[in-house]
C-alpha positions as CSV (number, residue, x, y, z in Angstrom):
1,M,-66.8,147.9,58.6
2,I,-65.6,145.7,61.4
3,D,-68.8,143.8,61.5
4,R,-68.5,143.1,57.8
5,A,-64.9,141.9,58.2
6,F,-65.9,139.6,61.1
7,A,-68.8,138.2,59.1
8,A,-66.5,137.2,56.3
9,A,-63.4,136.0,58.3
10,L,-64.8,134.8,61.7
11,Y,-68.4,133.8,61.1
12,G,-68.5,132.7,57.5
13,G,-69.0,129.1,56.3
14,E,-65.3,128.7,55.5
15,A,-64.2,130.1,58.9
16,Q,-66.7,128.0,60.8
17,A,-65.4,124.9,59.0
18,G,-62.0,125.6,60.5
19,R,-60.2,125.4,57.2
20,A,-57.1,127.3,56.0
21,R,-55.2,127.8,59.3
22,P,-52.7,130.7,58.8
23,G,-49.3,129.5,57.9
24,T,-50.5,126.3,56.2
25,G,-50.4,127.8,52.7
26,H,-54.0,127.1,51.9
27,A,-56.3,129.8,50.5
28,D,-58.8,131.4,52.8
29,D,-61.1,133.7,50.9
30,G,-63.0,134.8,54.0
31,L,-59.9,135.9,55.7
32,D,-58.6,137.7,52.7
33,T,-62.0,139.5,52.3
34,G,-62.1,140.6,55.9
35,A,-58.4,141.7,55.8
36,S,-59.1,143.7,52.7
37,L,-62.0,145.5,54.3
38,L,-59.9,146.4,57.4
39,A,-56.8,147.4,55.5
40,A,-58.9,150.0,53.7
41,A,-60.4,151.4,57.0
42,P,-57.7,152.9,59.2
43,F,-60.4,154.7,61.1
44,A,-61.5,151.3,62.5
45,D,-58.2,150.4,64.1
46,A,-59.0,151.6,67.7
47,E,-62.4,149.8,67.7
48,L,-60.7,146.7,66.3
49,A,-58.3,146.6,69.2
50,T,-61.2,147.1,71.6
51,R,-62.9,144.0,70.1
52,G,-59.7,142.0,70.7
53,E,-59.6,143.0,74.4
54,E,-63.2,141.9,74.7
55,L,-62.3,138.5,73.3
56,I,-59.5,138.2,75.8
57,R,-61.9,139.2,78.6
58,R,-64.2,136.5,77.4
59,A,-61.4,134.0,77.7
60,W,-60.8,134.9,81.3
61,E,-64.5,134.3,82.0
62,R,-64.2,130.9,80.4
63,G,-61.5,129.8,82.8
64,W,-58.4,130.7,80.7
65,Q,-55.3,132.5,82.1
66,P,-52.7,134.5,80.2
67,A,-50.1,131.7,79.9
68,D,-52.8,129.3,78.7
69,V,-53.9,131.7,75.9
70,L,-50.4,132.4,74.7
71,R,-49.5,128.7,74.8
72,L,-52.4,127.8,72.5
73,V,-51.7,130.7,70.2
74,R,-48.1,129.6,69.9
75,R,-49.1,126.1,69.2
76,D,-51.7,126.8,66.5
77,L,-50.5,130.0,64.9
78,D,-47.2,131.9,64.3
79,E,-44.9,134.3,66.0
80,P,-46.8,137.5,64.9
81,H,-50.0,136.2,66.4
82,V,-48.2,135.4,69.7
83,R,-47.0,139.0,69.9
84,L,-50.4,140.4,69.0
85,A,-52.0,138.2,71.7
86,A,-49.5,139.4,74.2
87,G,-50.3,143.0,73.4
88,L,-54.0,142.3,73.9
89,V,-53.4,140.6,77.2
90,R,-51.2,143.6,78.4
91,A,-53.9,146.1,77.4
92,E,-56.8,144.2,78.9
93,T,-55.2,143.5,82.2
94,R,-54.3,147.1,82.8
95,R,-57.9,147.6,83.8
96,Y,-57.3,145.8,87.1
97,A,-55.7,147.0,90.3
98,P,-52.8,144.7,91.5
99,D,-54.9,143.4,94.4
100,R,-57.6,142.3,91.9
101,L,-55.3,139.9,90.0
102,P,-55.3,136.2,91.0
103,A,-52.2,134.8,92.7
104,R,-50.4,133.4,89.7
105,W,-51.2,136.2,87.2
106,P,-48.5,138.7,88.2
107,A,-45.8,136.3,87.2
108,Q,-47.5,135.4,84.0
109,L,-47.9,139.0,83.1
110,A,-44.3,139.8,84.0
111,A,-43.1,137.2,81.5
112,L,-44.7,139.4,78.7
113,D,-41.7,141.8,79.2
114,E,-39.4,139.2,77.4
115,D,-38.3,139.9,73.9
116,E,-40.4,137.1,72.4
117,Y,-43.5,139.1,73.3
118,A,-42.3,142.4,71.9
119,P,-44.8,144.3,69.7
120,W,-45.0,143.1,66.1
121,R,-44.8,145.5,63.2
122,A,-46.5,144.2,60.1
123,P,-45.0,145.1,56.6
124,D,-48.4,146.6,55.5
125,R,-51.9,147.0,56.6
126,F,-53.2,144.0,54.8
127,A,-50.7,141.7,56.5
128,H,-51.6,143.2,59.9
129,A,-55.3,142.8,59.4
130,T,-54.8,139.2,58.2
131,A,-52.9,138.3,61.4
132,V,-55.4,140.1,63.6
133,L,-58.4,138.3,62.1
134,A,-56.6,134.9,62.3
135,L,-55.9,135.5,66.0
136,Y,-59.5,136.7,66.7
137,R,-60.8,133.6,65.0
138,L,-58.8,131.4,67.4
139,L,-59.8,133.5,70.5
140,L,-63.5,133.3,69.5
141,R,-63.4,129.5,69.5
142,L,-61.7,129.0,72.9
143,P,-63.9,126.5,74.7
144,P,-64.8,126.8,78.4
145,I,-62.3,125.0,80.7
146,E,-62.2,124.2,84.3
147,P,-61.4,127.4,86.3
148,I,-58.4,127.1,88.6
149,G,-58.9,130.4,90.3
150,P,-61.0,133.6,90.3
151,A,-61.3,135.8,87.2
152,P,-59.4,139.1,87.3
153,G,-61.3,141.9,89.0
154,T,-62.7,139.6,91.6
155,P,-62.1,140.9,95.2
156,L,-59.5,138.7,96.8
157,H,-59.5,137.9,100.5
158,V,-55.8,137.2,100.5
159,P,-53.4,139.6,98.6
160,P,-51.4,137.9,95.9
161,P,-47.8,137.0,96.8
162,H,-45.0,139.2,95.6
163,P,-42.0,137.8,93.7
164,G,-39.6,138.8,96.5
165,D,-41.6,136.8,99.1
166,E,-40.5,133.3,97.8
167,P,-39.6,131.0,100.7
168,R,-35.9,130.4,101.1
169,A,-36.3,126.6,100.6
170,L,-37.7,127.2,97.0
171,T,-34.8,129.5,96.2
172,R,-32.3,126.7,97.3
173,I,-34.3,124.1,95.3
174,R,-34.2,126.3,92.1
175,A,-30.4,126.7,92.5
176,L,-29.8,123.0,93.0
177,L,-31.9,122.0,90.0
178,A,-30.3,124.6,87.8
179,K,-26.8,123.2,88.7
180,A,-28.1,119.6,88.0
181,E,-29.3,120.7,84.5
182,A,-26.0,122.5,83.7
183,T,-23.4,120.0,84.9
184,G,-21.9,117.6,82.4
185,Y,-21.2,115.0,85.1
186,P,-24.0,112.4,85.8
187,E,-22.8,111.7,89.4
188,E,-22.9,115.4,90.3
189,A,-26.4,115.9,88.7
190,E,-27.6,112.9,90.6
191,A,-26.4,114.3,93.9
192,L,-27.8,117.7,93.3
193,T,-31.2,116.4,92.2
194,A,-31.4,114.1,95.2
195,K,-30.7,117.0,97.5
196,A,-33.4,119.1,95.8
197,Q,-36.0,116.4,96.2
198,E,-35.2,116.0,99.9
199,L,-35.6,119.7,100.3
200,M,-38.9,119.6,98.4
201,A,-40.3,116.9,100.6
202,R,-39.2,118.7,103.8
203,H,-40.6,122.0,102.6
204,S,-44.0,120.3,101.9
205,V,-44.1,118.7,105.4
206,D,-43.1,121.9,107.1
207,E,-45.9,123.8,105.4
208,A,-48.4,121.2,106.2
209,L,-47.5,121.1,109.9
210,L,-47.4,124.9,110.1
211,A,-50.9,125.1,108.6
212,A,-52.1,122.5,111.1
213,R,-50.6,124.3,114.1
214,T,-52.0,127.7,113.2
215,H,-55.4,126.3,112.1
216,A,-54.9,128.1,108.8
217,K,-57.9,127.8,106.4
218,D,-55.7,126.2,103.7
219,A,-57.4,124.6,100.8
220,P,-56.0,122.8,97.7
221,G,-55.5,124.9,94.6
222,A,-54.6,124.1,91.0
223,C,-52.2,125.2,88.2
224,R,-51.8,124.4,84.6
225,V,-48.6,123.0,83.1
226,G,-48.0,122.9,79.3
227,V,-47.5,119.5,77.8
228,D,-46.3,120.1,74.3
229,A,-45.7,117.9,71.3
230,P,-43.8,115.9,70.4
231,Y,-44.0,112.8,72.6
232,E,-46.7,114.5,74.7
233,T,-48.0,111.2,76.1
234,A,-44.6,110.4,77.8
235,K,-44.4,114.0,79.1
236,A,-47.9,113.8,80.6
237,I,-46.9,110.5,82.3
238,L,-43.8,112.1,83.7
239,L,-45.8,115.1,85.0
240,D,-48.3,112.7,86.6
241,A,-45.5,110.8,88.3
242,V,-44.0,114.0,89.7
243,A,-47.4,115.2,90.9
244,G,-48.2,111.9,92.6
245,A,-44.9,111.7,94.4
246,N,-45.5,115.2,95.7
247,R,-49.1,114.7,97.0
248,C,-50.8,116.2,94.0
249,R,-53.1,115.0,91.2
250,A,-52.6,115.7,87.5
251,V,-55.3,115.5,84.8
252,W,-54.1,115.8,81.2
253,N,-56.1,117.6,78.5
254,D,-54.6,116.2,75.3
255,A,-56.7,118.5,73.0
256,L,-55.5,121.7,74.6
257,S,-51.9,120.6,75.4
258,F,-51.8,121.1,79.1
259,S,-52.3,119.2,82.4
260,T,-54.1,120.6,85.4
261,V,-52.3,119.8,88.6
262,V,-54.3,119.9,91.8
263,G,-52.7,120.2,95.2
264,F,-51.7,122.6,98.0
265,E,-49.7,125.6,96.9
266,P,-46.3,124.6,98.3
267,D,-46.6,121.2,96.6
268,L,-47.7,122.8,93.3
269,E,-44.6,125.0,93.2
270,V,-42.2,122.0,93.7
271,V,-44.1,119.9,91.1
272,E,-43.5,122.6,88.5
273,L,-39.9,122.9,89.4
274,L,-39.1,119.2,89.5
275,Y,-41.1,118.4,86.3
276,T,-39.3,121.1,84.3
277,S,-35.9,120.0,85.6
278,L,-36.4,116.3,85.0
279,L,-37.7,117.0,81.5
280,V,-34.6,119.0,80.7
281,Q,-32.4,116.2,82.1
282,G,-34.3,113.5,80.3
283,T,-34.2,115.4,77.0
284,A,-30.4,115.9,77.3
285,A,-29.9,112.3,78.1
286,M,-32.1,111.2,75.2
287,T,-30.1,113.4,72.8
288,K,-26.8,112.0,74.0
289,A,-28.1,108.4,73.7
290,E,-29.6,109.0,70.3
291,A,-26.3,110.4,69.0
292,G,-24.7,107.1,70.1
293,Q,-27.4,105.1,68.2
294,R,-26.9,107.1,65.0
295,A,-23.1,106.6,65.3
296,G,-23.8,102.9,65.3
297,G,-25.8,103.1,62.1
298,R,-29.4,103.3,63.5
299,K,-31.8,105.7,61.9
300,R,-35.2,105.1,63.7
301,T,-35.0,108.3,65.6
302,K,-38.7,108.8,66.3
303,T,-39.3,105.4,67.7
304,F,-36.2,105.5,69.8
305,R,-37.1,108.9,71.3
306,Q,-40.7,107.8,72.0
307,A,-39.6,104.6,73.8
308,F,-36.8,106.4,75.6
309,L,-39.1,109.1,77.1
310,M,-41.8,106.6,77.9
311,A,-39.4,104.4,79.9
312,Y,-37.8,107.4,81.5
313,A,-41.3,108.6,82.7
314,Q,-42.4,105.2,83.9
315,R,-39.2,104.4,85.8
316,L,-39.0,107.8,87.4
317,G,-42.6,107.4,88.7
318,A,-41.6,104.5,90.9
319,R,-38.3,106.1,92.0
320,L,-40.0,109.4,93.0
321,E,-42.5,107.5,95.2
322,A,-39.7,105.7,96.9
323,A,-37.7,108.9,97.4
324,A,-40.6,110.7,99.0
325,A,-41.5,107.9,101.4
326,P,-38.7,108.3,104.0
327,V,-39.7,111.9,104.6
328,T,-43.5,111.8,104.4
329,H,-43.9,108.5,106.2
330,T,-41.6,109.3,109.1
331,D,-43.4,110.2,112.4
332,G,-41.2,113.1,113.4
333,D,-43.6,115.4,115.3
334,G,-45.1,113.4,118.1
335,G,-47.6,111.6,115.9
336,A,-48.9,114.6,114.1
337,L,-47.3,114.1,110.7
338,L,-49.2,111.2,109.2
339,P,-52.7,112.4,110.1
340,V,-52.0,115.9,108.7
341,L,-50.7,114.5,105.4
342,A,-53.6,112.0,105.2
343,A,-56.1,114.8,105.6
344,R,-54.4,116.9,102.9
345,D,-54.5,113.9,100.6
346,V,-58.2,113.6,101.1
347,A,-58.7,117.3,100.4
348,V,-56.7,117.1,97.2
349,T,-58.6,114.0,95.9
350,D,-61.9,115.7,96.7
351,R,-61.0,118.9,94.9
352,A,-59.7,117.0,91.8
353,E,-62.9,114.9,91.6
354,R,-65.1,118.0,91.9
355,M,-63.1,119.8,89.2
356,F,-63.0,116.7,86.9
357,P,-66.0,114.5,87.6
358,E,-65.6,112.7,84.3
359,T,-62.1,111.6,83.3
360,T,-61.0,108.8,81.0
361,T,-57.9,106.6,80.8
362,T,-55.8,106.2,77.6
363,R,-53.9,103.2,76.5
364,V,-50.3,103.9,75.6
365,R,-49.4,102.6,72.2
366,G,-46.5,102.7,69.8
367,V,-43.6,101.8,72.2
368,R,-41.7,99.3,70.0
369,D,-38.0,100.2,70.4
370,G,-36.3,97.9,72.9
371,E,-33.0,99.8,72.9
372,G,-34.8,103.1,73.4
373,W,-36.7,101.7,76.4
374,A,-33.5,100.3,78.0
375,Q,-31.7,103.6,77.5
376,G,-34.6,105.6,78.9
377,A,-34.8,103.4,82.0
378,A,-31.1,103.7,82.5
379,A,-31.3,107.5,82.3
380,A,-34.1,107.5,84.9
381,D,-31.8,105.5,87.2
382,R,-29.0,108.1,86.7
383,A,-31.5,110.9,87.5
384,R,-32.0,109.4,91.0
385,V,-34.0,111.8,93.1
386,G,-33.8,110.1,96.5
387,H,-31.5,108.0,98.7
388,A,-33.2,104.7,98.0
389,A,-31.2,102.0,96.2
390,P,-31.8,101.6,92.5
391,L,-34.8,99.5,91.6
392,E,-34.2,96.0,90.2
393,R,-34.7,95.7,86.4
């Protein structure tokens, strides 16, 4: 019965053509046929769940991680599908001992305890079968992507870190950025973010010097950061700027809505923190500036936002580089600092080029709102992240 349902909904001509995505309102005869078969076969429910776990396991083998899968399901489908996918991820990963989960997986799995991932109860068997088949159709088509770590179940030489083991510097950085996002005073946000960036740079340098002194076999890693619509180009540029200023490399996958950031683990952690905070601050500044524009009679909201975020990302790139330079270019350890950081830069570049041997550049288009650009650049100046003087216009 399951094979017949899959043949109609997942492998049929209409399904292969990719038509009738759930939630679009278009008819999908194959999906309806498969759902009708499953709704009439309650004896197949256990096997149907097992098939879903197999699809999830296949995603791990293709380089996907739990957060990646859930991000794509949320982008392409609806809330019921996200909850169903979370249930499959929870069920599949119960197979592995904690010491057989890659380093970033425990935190991603812990996030599934939030209310947004609670189990979904369908109004009837047909609705449940329809949602399950739509989810399986998406999982079946997940393409192979660049792996950023071992698959679950692989023996790990180093045990994954526990949530309570976070360095004190990162705890302080999180607190400073949270205050910068919450305050309504630009001057206070500027001072808090500047202090956070200083701590980030010093934390990175301390980790690099410690690894050099102890001859630790440290190697660059990678993580994925979601880059969601709208205005994803500006967000990808902002993430690239944050990564570059913190000795990492970012490669954007537009089709799958994420960037892969390559770097040493301490730097990856601060890149995620700073990017998230600057995006929150930039969005808040954009909303405030946009309200002022509308009050003045302007209605070109989309073009204003696009130009604002693009200018915000471009200006912050230069400012972040300037803010990081005083710490990373200072010879404060008897001549050891610059060679250590240079060696790590080479290692990061080599890892990025091996992961992504073929990359392309994209021309940025559609920035036509001069006022949006000026307001975005001004917001970037207010979000100063170092002690350097503001750049000339």
